[in-house]
mmCIF file of the N, C-alpha and C atoms, coordinates in Angstrom:
data_MODEL
# 
_entry.id   MODEL 
# 
loop_
_atom_site.group_PDB 
_atom_site.id 
_atom_site.type_symbol 
_atom_site.label_atom_id 
_atom_site.label_alt_id 
_atom_site.label_comp_id 
_atom_site.label_asym_id 
_atom_site.label_entity_id 
_atom_site.label_seq_id 
_atom_site.pdbx_PDB_ins_code 
_atom_site.Cartn_x 
_atom_site.Cartn_y 
_atom_site.Cartn_z 
_atom_site.occupancy 
_atom_site.B_iso_or_equiv 
_atom_site.pdbx_formal_charge 
_atom_site.auth_seq_id 
_atom_site.auth_comp_id 
_atom_site.auth_asym_id 
_atom_site.auth_atom_id 
_atom_site.pdbx_PDB_model_num 
ATOM 1   N N  . UNK A 1 1  ? 1.074   -1.061  0.049   1.00 0.00 ? 1  UNK A N  1 
ATOM 2   C CA . UNK A 1 1  ? 0.093   0.430   0.069   1.00 0.00 ? 1  UNK A CA 1 
ATOM 3   C C  . UNK A 1 1  ? 1.019   1.439   0.161   1.00 0.00 ? 1  UNK A C  1 
ATOM 4   N N  . UNK A 1 2  ? 0.176   2.416   -0.369  1.00 0.00 ? 2  UNK A N  1 
ATOM 5   C CA . UNK A 1 2  ? 1.208   3.395   -0.306  1.00 0.00 ? 2  UNK A CA 1 
ATOM 6   C C  . UNK A 1 2  ? 0.676   4.201   0.208   1.00 0.00 ? 2  UNK A C  1 
ATOM 7   N N  . UNK A 1 3  ? 2.227   4.979   0.644   1.00 0.00 ? 3  UNK A N  1 
ATOM 8   C CA . UNK A 1 3  ? 2.073   5.831   2.037   1.00 0.00 ? 3  UNK A CA 1 
ATOM 9   C C  . UNK A 1 3  ? 0.859   6.799   2.384   1.00 0.00 ? 3  UNK A C  1 
ATOM 10  N N  . UNK A 1 4  ? 0.135   7.336   1.126   1.00 0.00 ? 4  UNK A N  1 
ATOM 11  C CA . UNK A 1 4  ? -1.113  7.835   1.435   1.00 0.00 ? 4  UNK A CA 1 
ATOM 12  C C  . UNK A 1 4  ? -2.104  7.521   2.408   1.00 0.00 ? 4  UNK A C  1 
ATOM 13  N N  . UNK A 1 5  ? -2.412  5.805   1.051   1.00 0.00 ? 5  UNK A N  1 
ATOM 14  C CA . UNK A 1 5  ? -3.421  5.373   1.433   1.00 0.00 ? 5  UNK A CA 1 
ATOM 15  C C  . UNK A 1 5  ? -3.508  4.840   3.469   1.00 0.00 ? 5  UNK A C  1 
ATOM 16  N N  . UNK A 1 6  ? -2.249  4.535   4.002   1.00 0.00 ? 6  UNK A N  1 
ATOM 17  C CA . UNK A 1 6  ? -1.604  4.094   4.996   1.00 0.00 ? 6  UNK A CA 1 
ATOM 18  C C  . UNK A 1 6  ? -2.200  5.047   6.201   1.00 0.00 ? 6  UNK A C  1 
ATOM 19  N N  . UNK A 1 7  ? -1.826  6.087   5.506   1.00 0.00 ? 7  UNK A N  1 
ATOM 20  C CA . UNK A 1 7  ? -2.642  7.821   6.210   1.00 0.00 ? 7  UNK A CA 1 
ATOM 21  C C  . UNK A 1 7  ? -3.668  7.972   6.110   1.00 0.00 ? 7  UNK A C  1 
ATOM 22  N N  . UNK A 1 8  ? -4.279  7.370   4.829   1.00 0.00 ? 8  UNK A N  1 
ATOM 23  C CA . UNK A 1 8  ? -5.781  7.746   5.434   1.00 0.00 ? 8  UNK A CA 1 
ATOM 24  C C  . UNK A 1 8  ? -6.424  6.787   5.976   1.00 0.00 ? 8  UNK A C  1 
ATOM 25  N N  . UNK A 1 9  ? -5.916  5.694   6.166   1.00 0.00 ? 9  UNK A N  1 
ATOM 26  C CA . UNK A 1 9  ? -6.467  4.427   6.603   1.00 0.00 ? 9  UNK A CA 1 
ATOM 27  C C  . UNK A 1 9  ? -6.666  4.016   8.512   1.00 0.00 ? 9  UNK A C  1 
ATOM 28  N N  . UNK A 1 10 ? -5.460  5.505   8.809   1.00 0.00 ? 10 UNK A N  1 
ATOM 29  C CA . UNK A 1 10 ? -5.050  4.926   9.634   1.00 0.00 ? 10 UNK A CA 1 
ATOM 30  C C  . UNK A 1 10 ? -6.084  6.246   11.194  1.00 0.00 ? 10 UNK A C  1 
ATOM 31  N N  . UNK A 1 11 ? -6.022  7.475   10.082  1.00 0.00 ? 11 UNK A N  1 
ATOM 32  C CA . UNK A 1 11 ? -6.486  8.363   10.067  1.00 0.00 ? 11 UNK A CA 1 
ATOM 33  C C  . UNK A 1 11 ? -8.248  8.356   10.655  1.00 0.00 ? 11 UNK A C  1 
ATOM 34  N N  . UNK A 1 12 ? -8.926  7.080   9.612   1.00 0.00 ? 12 UNK A N  1 
ATOM 35  C CA . UNK A 1 12 ? -10.813 6.330   9.545   1.00 0.00 ? 12 UNK A CA 1 
ATOM 36  C C  . UNK A 1 12 ? -10.481 5.429   10.663  1.00 0.00 ? 12 UNK A C  1 
ATOM 37  N N  . UNK A 1 13 ? -9.390  4.969   11.200  1.00 0.00 ? 13 UNK A N  1 
ATOM 38  C CA . UNK A 1 13 ? -9.325  3.552   12.202  1.00 0.00 ? 13 UNK A CA 1 
ATOM 39  C C  . UNK A 1 13 ? -9.467  4.332   13.270  1.00 0.00 ? 13 UNK A C  1 
ATOM 40  N N  . UNK A 1 14 ? -8.773  5.415   13.616  1.00 0.00 ? 14 UNK A N  1 
ATOM 41  C CA . UNK A 1 14 ? -7.982  6.170   15.114  1.00 0.00 ? 14 UNK A CA 1 
ATOM 42  C C  . UNK A 1 14 ? -10.127 7.052   15.230  1.00 0.00 ? 14 UNK A C  1 
ATOM 43  N N  . UNK A 1 15 ? -10.546 8.104   14.007  1.00 0.00 ? 15 UNK A N  1 
ATOM 44  C CA . UNK A 1 15 ? -11.843 8.641   14.060  1.00 0.00 ? 15 UNK A CA 1 
ATOM 45  C C  . UNK A 1 15 ? -13.297 7.139   14.302  1.00 0.00 ? 15 UNK A C  1 
ATOM 46  N N  . UNK A 1 16 ? -12.778 6.686   14.279  1.00 0.00 ? 16 UNK A N  1 
ATOM 47  C CA . UNK A 1 16 ? -14.333 5.662   13.891  1.00 0.00 ? 16 UNK A CA 1 
ATOM 48  C C  . UNK A 1 16 ? -13.997 3.960   14.993  1.00 0.00 ? 16 UNK A C  1 
ATOM 49  N N  . UNK A 1 17 ? -13.196 4.269   16.178  1.00 0.00 ? 17 UNK A N  1 
ATOM 50  C CA . UNK A 1 17 ? -13.180 3.143   16.603  1.00 0.00 ? 17 UNK A CA 1 
ATOM 51  C C  . UNK A 1 17 ? -11.913 3.847   17.679  1.00 0.00 ? 17 UNK A C  1 
ATOM 52  N N  . UNK A 1 18 ? -11.209 4.317   17.239  1.00 0.00 ? 18 UNK A N  1 
ATOM 53  C CA . UNK A 1 18 ? -9.820  4.417   18.937  1.00 0.00 ? 18 UNK A CA 1 
ATOM 54  C C  . UNK A 1 18 ? -8.536  5.116   17.940  1.00 0.00 ? 18 UNK A C  1 
ATOM 55  N N  . UNK A 1 19 ? -8.524  6.053   19.243  1.00 0.00 ? 19 UNK A N  1 
ATOM 56  C CA . UNK A 1 19 ? -7.410  7.419   18.648  1.00 0.00 ? 19 UNK A CA 1 
ATOM 57  C C  . UNK A 1 19 ? -5.814  6.427   18.856  1.00 0.00 ? 19 UNK A C  1 
ATOM 58  N N  . UNK A 1 20 ? -6.114  5.287   19.873  1.00 0.00 ? 20 UNK A N  1 
ATOM 59  C CA . UNK A 1 20 ? -4.822  4.224   19.935  1.00 0.00 ? 20 UNK A CA 1 
ATOM 60  C C  . UNK A 1 20 ? -4.620  3.886   18.812  1.00 0.00 ? 20 UNK A C  1 
ATOM 61  N N  . UNK A 1 21 ? -5.235  3.210   18.035  1.00 0.00 ? 21 UNK A N  1 
ATOM 62  C CA . UNK A 1 21 ? -5.506  1.801   16.454  1.00 0.00 ? 21 UNK A CA 1 
ATOM 63  C C  . UNK A 1 21 ? -4.132  3.118   15.817  1.00 0.00 ? 21 UNK A C  1 
ATOM 64  N N  . UNK A 1 22 ? -3.150  2.231   15.125  1.00 0.00 ? 22 UNK A N  1 
ATOM 65  C CA . UNK A 1 22 ? -1.915  2.346   13.788  1.00 0.00 ? 22 UNK A CA 1 
ATOM 66  C C  . UNK A 1 22 ? -2.578  1.460   13.335  1.00 0.00 ? 22 UNK A C  1 
ATOM 67  N N  . UNK A 1 23 ? -2.147  2.719   12.364  1.00 0.00 ? 23 UNK A N  1 
ATOM 68  C CA . UNK A 1 23 ? -2.195  1.370   10.435  1.00 0.00 ? 23 UNK A CA 1 
ATOM 69  C C  . UNK A 1 23 ? -1.055  1.186   9.648   1.00 0.00 ? 23 UNK A C  1 
ATOM 70  N N  . UNK A 1 24 ? 0.017   0.891   10.004  1.00 0.00 ? 24 UNK A N  1 
ATOM 71  C CA . UNK A 1 24 ? 1.339   0.102   9.674   1.00 0.00 ? 24 UNK A CA 1 
ATOM 72  C C  . UNK A 1 24 ? 1.621   -0.618  8.350   1.00 0.00 ? 24 UNK A C  1 
ATOM 73  N N  . UNK A 1 25 ? 2.724   0.049   7.169   1.00 0.00 ? 25 UNK A N  1 
ATOM 74  C CA . UNK A 1 25 ? 3.078   -0.944  6.375   1.00 0.00 ? 25 UNK A CA 1 
ATOM 75  C C  . UNK A 1 25 ? 3.588   -1.997  6.848   1.00 0.00 ? 25 UNK A C  1 
ATOM 76  N N  . UNK A 1 26 ? 3.730   -3.039  6.202   1.00 0.00 ? 26 UNK A N  1 
ATOM 77  C CA . UNK A 1 26 ? 3.887   -4.345  6.404   1.00 0.00 ? 26 UNK A CA 1 
ATOM 78  C C  . UNK A 1 26 ? 5.310   -5.154  5.256   1.00 0.00 ? 26 UNK A C  1 
ATOM 79  N N  . UNK A 1 27 ? 5.996   -4.875  5.849   1.00 0.00 ? 27 UNK A N  1 
ATOM 80  C CA . UNK A 1 27 ? 7.791   -6.099  5.339   1.00 0.00 ? 27 UNK A CA 1 
ATOM 81  C C  . UNK A 1 27 ? 6.943   -6.058  4.345   1.00 0.00 ? 27 UNK A C  1 
ATOM 82  N N  . UNK A 1 28 ? 8.023   -6.298  3.399   1.00 0.00 ? 28 UNK A N  1 
ATOM 83  C CA . UNK A 1 28 ? 7.391   -7.040  2.463   1.00 0.00 ? 28 UNK A CA 1 
ATOM 84  C C  . UNK A 1 28 ? 6.207   -7.616  1.032   1.00 0.00 ? 28 UNK A C  1 
ATOM 85  N N  . UNK A 1 29 ? 5.571   -6.801  1.825   1.00 0.00 ? 29 UNK A N  1 
ATOM 86  C CA . UNK A 1 29 ? 3.735   -6.577  1.296   1.00 0.00 ? 29 UNK A CA 1 
ATOM 87  C C  . UNK A 1 29 ? 3.671   -4.972  0.512   1.00 0.00 ? 29 UNK A C  1 
ATOM 88  N N  . UNK A 1 30 ? 2.888   -5.475  0.227   1.00 0.00 ? 30 UNK A N  1 
ATOM 89  C CA . UNK A 1 30 ? 1.893   -4.182  -0.567  1.00 0.00 ? 30 UNK A CA 1 
ATOM 90  C C  . UNK A 1 30 ? 0.834   -3.893  -0.625  1.00 0.00 ? 30 UNK A C  1 
ATOM 91  N N  . UNK A 1 31 ? 0.136   -4.812  -0.456  1.00 0.00 ? 31 UNK A N  1 
ATOM 92  C CA . UNK A 1 31 ? -1.504  -4.930  -1.289  1.00 0.00 ? 31 UNK A CA 1 
ATOM 93  C C  . UNK A 1 31 ? -2.544  -5.361  0.500   1.00 0.00 ? 31 UNK A C  1 
ATOM 94  N N  . UNK A 1 32 ? -1.205  -4.510  1.088   1.00 0.00 ? 32 UNK A N  1 
ATOM 95  C CA . UNK A 1 32 ? -1.330  -4.909  2.647   1.00 0.00 ? 32 UNK A CA 1 
ATOM 96  C C  . UNK A 1 32 ? -0.603  -3.996  3.853   1.00 0.00 ? 32 UNK A C  1 
ATOM 97  N N  . UNK A 1 33 ? -2.030  -3.848  4.912   1.00 0.00 ? 33 UNK A N  1 
ATOM 98  C CA . UNK A 1 33 ? -1.119  -3.204  5.822   1.00 0.00 ? 33 UNK A CA 1 
ATOM 99  C C  . UNK A 1 33 ? -1.604  -3.497  7.335   1.00 0.00 ? 33 UNK A C  1 
ATOM 100 N N  . UNK A 1 34 ? -0.384  -3.200  8.780   1.00 0.00 ? 34 UNK A N  1 
ATOM 101 C CA . UNK A 1 34 ? -0.719  -3.903  9.754   1.00 0.00 ? 34 UNK A CA 1 
ATOM 102 C C  . UNK A 1 34 ? -1.493  -2.902  10.302  1.00 0.00 ? 34 UNK A C  1 
ATOM 103 N N  . UNK A 1 35 ? -3.059  -3.560  10.984  1.00 0.00 ? 35 UNK A N  1 
ATOM 104 C CA . UNK A 1 35 ? -3.347  -2.296  12.486  1.00 0.00 ? 35 UNK A CA 1 
ATOM 105 C C  . UNK A 1 35 ? -3.613  -2.997  13.522  1.00 0.00 ? 35 UNK A C  1 
ATOM 106 N N  . UNK A 1 36 ? -2.744  -2.345  14.609  1.00 0.00 ? 36 UNK A N  1 
ATOM 107 C CA . UNK A 1 36 ? -2.541  -2.232  15.826  1.00 0.00 ? 36 UNK A CA 1 
ATOM 108 C C  . UNK A 1 36 ? -3.265  -1.335  16.874  1.00 0.00 ? 36 UNK A C  1 
ATOM 109 N N  . UNK A 1 37 ? -3.636  -1.915  18.436  1.00 0.00 ? 37 UNK A N  1 
ATOM 110 C CA . UNK A 1 37 ? -3.615  -1.145  18.856  1.00 0.00 ? 37 UNK A CA 1 
ATOM 111 C C  . UNK A 1 37 ? -2.714  -0.986  20.518  1.00 0.00 ? 37 UNK A C  1 
ATOM 112 N N  . UNK A 1 38 ? -2.241  0.132   20.196  1.00 0.00 ? 38 UNK A N  1 
ATOM 113 C CA . UNK A 1 38 ? -0.959  0.077   21.138  1.00 0.00 ? 38 UNK A CA 1 
ATOM 114 C C  . UNK A 1 38 ? 0.159   -0.826  20.456  1.00 0.00 ? 38 UNK A C  1 
ATOM 115 N N  . UNK A 1 39 ? 0.344   -1.714  21.643  1.00 0.00 ? 39 UNK A N  1 
ATOM 116 C CA . UNK A 1 39 ? 2.072   -2.394  21.000  1.00 0.00 ? 39 UNK A CA 1 
ATOM 117 C C  . UNK A 1 39 ? 1.121   -4.107  20.229  1.00 0.00 ? 39 UNK A C  1 
ATOM 118 N N  . UNK A 1 40 ? -0.357  -4.178  20.345  1.00 0.00 ? 40 UNK A N  1 
ATOM 119 C CA . UNK A 1 40 ? -0.872  -4.989  19.827  1.00 0.00 ? 40 UNK A CA 1 
ATOM 120 C C  . UNK A 1 40 ? -1.654  -5.278  18.472  1.00 0.00 ? 40 UNK A C  1 
ATOM 121 N N  . UNK A 1 41 ? -1.288  -6.213  18.343  1.00 0.00 ? 41 UNK A N  1 
ATOM 122 C CA . UNK A 1 41 ? -1.364  -6.508  16.792  1.00 0.00 ? 41 UNK A CA 1 
ATOM 123 C C  . UNK A 1 41 ? -2.822  -7.473  16.363  1.00 0.00 ? 41 UNK A C  1 
ATOM 124 N N  . UNK A 1 42 ? -3.908  -6.239  15.805  1.00 0.00 ? 42 UNK A N  1 
ATOM 125 C CA . UNK A 1 42 ? -5.107  -6.685  16.155  1.00 0.00 ? 42 UNK A CA 1 
ATOM 126 C C  . UNK A 1 42 ? -5.340  -7.638  14.329  1.00 0.00 ? 42 UNK A C  1 
ATOM 127 N N  . UNK A 1 43 ? -5.493  -7.000  13.703  1.00 0.00 ? 43 UNK A N  1 
ATOM 128 C CA . UNK A 1 43 ? -5.367  -7.698  11.799  1.00 0.00 ? 43 UNK A CA 1 
ATOM 129 C C  . UNK A 1 43 ? -4.773  -7.256  10.709  1.00 0.00 ? 43 UNK A C  1 
ATOM 130 N N  . UNK A 1 44 ? -4.366  -7.479  9.972   1.00 0.00 ? 44 UNK A N  1 
ATOM 131 C CA . UNK A 1 44 ? -4.601  -6.875  8.111   1.00 0.00 ? 44 UNK A CA 1 
ATOM 132 C C  . UNK A 1 44 ? -5.906  -6.151  8.114   1.00 0.00 ? 44 UNK A C  1 
ATOM 133 N N  . UNK A 1 45 ? -5.436  -5.218  6.899   1.00 0.00 ? 45 UNK A N  1 
ATOM 134 C CA . UNK A 1 45 ? -6.183  -4.664  5.968   1.00 0.00 ? 45 UNK A CA 1 
ATOM 135 C C  . UNK A 1 45 ? -5.863  -4.876  4.491   1.00 0.00 ? 45 UNK A C  1 
ATOM 136 N N  . UNK A 1 46 ? -6.325  -4.896  3.900   1.00 0.00 ? 46 UNK A N  1 
ATOM 137 C CA . UNK A 1 46 ? -6.447  -5.443  2.509   1.00 0.00 ? 46 UNK A CA 1 
ATOM 138 C C  . UNK A 1 46 ? -6.453  -4.679  1.213   1.00 0.00 ? 46 UNK A C  1 
ATOM 139 N N  . UNK A 1 47 ? -6.139  -3.985  0.643   1.00 0.00 ? 47 UNK A N  1 
ATOM 140 C CA . UNK A 1 47 ? -6.664  -2.780  -0.663  1.00 0.00 ? 47 UNK A CA 1 
ATOM 141 C C  . UNK A 1 47 ? -6.980  -4.228  -1.694  1.00 0.00 ? 47 UNK A C  1 
ATOM 142 N N  . UNK A 1 48 ? -8.166  -4.147  -2.129  1.00 0.00 ? 48 UNK A N  1 
ATOM 143 C CA . UNK A 1 48 ? -8.915  -4.693  -3.002  1.00 0.00 ? 48 UNK A CA 1 
ATOM 144 C C  . UNK A 1 48 ? -9.538  -3.429  -4.207  1.00 0.00 ? 48 UNK A C  1 
ATOM 145 N N  . UNK A 1 49 ? -8.949  -3.683  -5.456  1.00 0.00 ? 49 UNK A N  1 
ATOM 146 C CA . UNK A 1 49 ? -9.534  -2.475  -6.437  1.00 0.00 ? 49 UNK A CA 1 
ATOM 147 C C  . UNK A 1 49 ? -9.802  -4.030  -7.977  1.00 0.00 ? 49 UNK A C  1 
ATOM 148 N N  . UNK A 1 50 ? -10.653 -4.793  -6.657  1.00 0.00 ? 50 UNK A N  1 
ATOM 149 C CA . UNK A 1 50 ? -11.525 -5.521  -8.641  1.00 0.00 ? 50 UNK A CA 1 
ATOM 150 C C  . UNK A 1 50 ? -12.093 -5.053  -9.457  1.00 0.00 ? 50 UNK A C  1 
ATOM 151 N N  . UNK A 1 51 ? -12.391 -5.117  -10.612 1.00 0.00 ? 51 UNK A N  1 
ATOM 152 C CA . UNK A 1 51 ? -13.251 -4.836  -11.055 1.00 0.00 ? 51 UNK A CA 1 
ATOM 153 C C  . UNK A 1 51 ? -13.418 -2.941  -11.160 1.00 0.00 ? 51 UNK A C  1 
ATOM 154 N N  . UNK A 1 52 ? -12.241 -2.308  -10.850 1.00 0.00 ? 52 UNK A N  1 
ATOM 155 C CA . UNK A 1 52 ? -12.122 -0.701  -11.217 1.00 0.00 ? 52 UNK A CA 1 
ATOM 156 C C  . UNK A 1 52 ? -13.213 -0.646  -9.524  1.00 0.00 ? 52 UNK A C  1 
ATOM 157 N N  . UNK A 1 53 ? -13.532 -0.646  -9.376  1.00 0.00 ? 53 UNK A N  1 
ATOM 158 C CA . UNK A 1 53 ? -13.834 -0.398  -7.393  1.00 0.00 ? 53 UNK A CA 1 
ATOM 159 C C  . UNK A 1 53 ? -12.790 -0.826  -6.226  1.00 0.00 ? 53 UNK A C  1 
ATOM 160 N N  . UNK A 1 54 ? -11.737 0.804   -5.673  1.00 0.00 ? 54 UNK A N  1 
ATOM 161 C CA . UNK A 1 54 ? -11.426 0.386   -5.067  1.00 0.00 ? 54 UNK A CA 1 
ATOM 162 C C  . UNK A 1 54 ? -12.750 0.450   -3.577  1.00 0.00 ? 54 UNK A C  1 
ATOM 163 N N  . UNK A 1 55 ? -12.065 -1.048  -2.643  1.00 0.00 ? 55 UNK A N  1 
ATOM 164 C CA . UNK A 1 55 ? -12.088 -1.332  -1.441  1.00 0.00 ? 55 UNK A CA 1 
ATOM 165 C C  . UNK A 1 55 ? -10.855 -1.712  -0.570  1.00 0.00 ? 55 UNK A C  1 
ATOM 166 N N  . UNK A 1 56 ? -11.877 -1.461  0.550   1.00 0.00 ? 56 UNK A N  1 
ATOM 167 C CA . UNK A 1 56 ? -10.020 -1.924  1.820   1.00 0.00 ? 56 UNK A CA 1 
ATOM 168 C C  . UNK A 1 56 ? -11.013 -2.748  2.812   1.00 0.00 ? 56 UNK A C  1 
ATOM 169 N N  . UNK A 1 57 ? -10.527 -4.131  3.123   1.00 0.00 ? 57 UNK A N  1 
ATOM 170 C CA . UNK A 1 57 ? -11.353 -5.555  3.903   1.00 0.00 ? 57 UNK A CA 1 
ATOM 171 C C  . UNK A 1 57 ? -10.114 -5.361  5.221   1.00 0.00 ? 57 UNK A C  1 
ATOM 172 N N  . UNK A 1 58 ? -10.565 -5.201  6.701   1.00 0.00 ? 58 UNK A N  1 
ATOM 173 C CA . UNK A 1 58 ? -10.525 -5.586  6.942   1.00 0.00 ? 58 UNK A CA 1 
ATOM 174 C C  . UNK A 1 58 ? -10.865 -6.962  7.637   1.00 0.00 ? 58 UNK A C  1 
ATOM 175 N N  . UNK A 1 59 ? -9.745  -7.809  8.615   1.00 0.00 ? 59 UNK A N  1 
ATOM 176 C CA . UNK A 1 59 ? -9.540  -9.047  8.873   1.00 0.00 ? 59 UNK A CA 1 
ATOM 177 C C  . UNK A 1 59 ? -8.641  -9.203  10.461  1.00 0.00 ? 59 UNK A C  1 
ATOM 178 N N  . UNK A 1 60 ? -10.071 -9.627  11.060  1.00 0.00 ? 60 UNK A N  1 
ATOM 179 C CA . UNK A 1 60 ? -9.105  -9.338  12.500  1.00 0.00 ? 60 UNK A CA 1 
ATOM 180 C C  . UNK A 1 60 ? -9.329  -10.671 13.288  1.00 0.00 ? 60 UNK A C  1 
ATOM 181 N N  . UNK A 1 61 ? -8.870  -12.186 13.810  1.00 0.00 ? 61 UNK A N  1 
ATOM 182 C CA . UNK A 1 61 ? -9.141  -13.410 14.102  1.00 0.00 ? 61 UNK A CA 1 
ATOM 183 C C  . UNK A 1 61 ? -8.996  -12.952 15.420  1.00 0.00 ? 61 UNK A C  1 
ATOM 184 N N  . UNK A 1 62 ? -10.083 -13.900 15.677  1.00 0.00 ? 62 UNK A N  1 
ATOM 185 C CA . UNK A 1 62 ? -9.750  -13.625 17.647  1.00 0.00 ? 62 UNK A CA 1 
ATOM 186 C C  . UNK A 1 62 ? -10.150 -14.804 18.129  1.00 0.00 ? 62 UNK A C  1 
ATOM 187 N N  . UNK A 1 63 ? -8.750  -15.256 18.972  1.00 0.00 ? 63 UNK A N  1 
ATOM 188 C CA . UNK A 1 63 ? -8.874  -17.097 19.337  1.00 0.00 ? 63 UNK A CA 1 
ATOM 189 C C  . UNK A 1 63 ? -9.690  -17.029 20.519  1.00 0.00 ? 63 UNK A C  1 
ATOM 190 N N  . UNK A 1 64 ? -9.908  -17.788 20.821  1.00 0.00 ? 64 UNK A N  1 
ATOM 191 C CA . UNK A 1 64 ? -10.710 -18.810 21.955  1.00 0.00 ? 64 UNK A CA 1 
ATOM 192 C C  . UNK A 1 64 ? -10.041 -18.683 23.464  1.00 0.00 ? 64 UNK A C  1 
ATOM 193 N N  . UNK A 1 65 ? -8.940  -18.705 23.203  1.00 0.00 ? 65 UNK A N  1 
ATOM 194 C CA . UNK A 1 65 ? -8.450  -17.644 24.138  1.00 0.00 ? 65 UNK A CA 1 
ATOM 195 C C  . UNK A 1 65 ? -8.060  -16.302 25.164  1.00 0.00 ? 65 UNK A C  1 
ATOM 196 N N  . UNK A 1 66 ? -8.526  -15.872 24.532  1.00 0.00 ? 66 UNK A N  1 
ATOM 197 C CA . UNK A 1 66 ? -8.555  -14.296 24.245  1.00 0.00 ? 66 UNK A CA 1 
ATOM 198 C C  . UNK A 1 66 ? -10.102 -13.663 25.053  1.00 0.00 ? 66 UNK A C  1 
ATOM 199 N N  . UNK A 1 67 ? -10.893 -14.593 24.513  1.00 0.00 ? 67 UNK A N  1 
ATOM 200 C CA . UNK A 1 67 ? -12.708 -14.325 25.285  1.00 0.00 ? 67 UNK A CA 1 
ATOM 201 C C  . UNK A 1 67 ? -12.926 -14.707 26.413  1.00 0.00 ? 67 UNK A C  1 
# 
């Protein structure tokens, strides 16, 4: 993902969910970014530009032991 996309996603997550959320570039990946709450990894947001429509998909796994 481009740095300007990451900045826009970071601002969206902060505004929508929590100011402590941070969206960061992934090493060696350019189609997605990582989402953190403080130091804790929350999930991955993927860029999807299929069929000319750009969207972003956030994927978060919730482990049974975390419940």
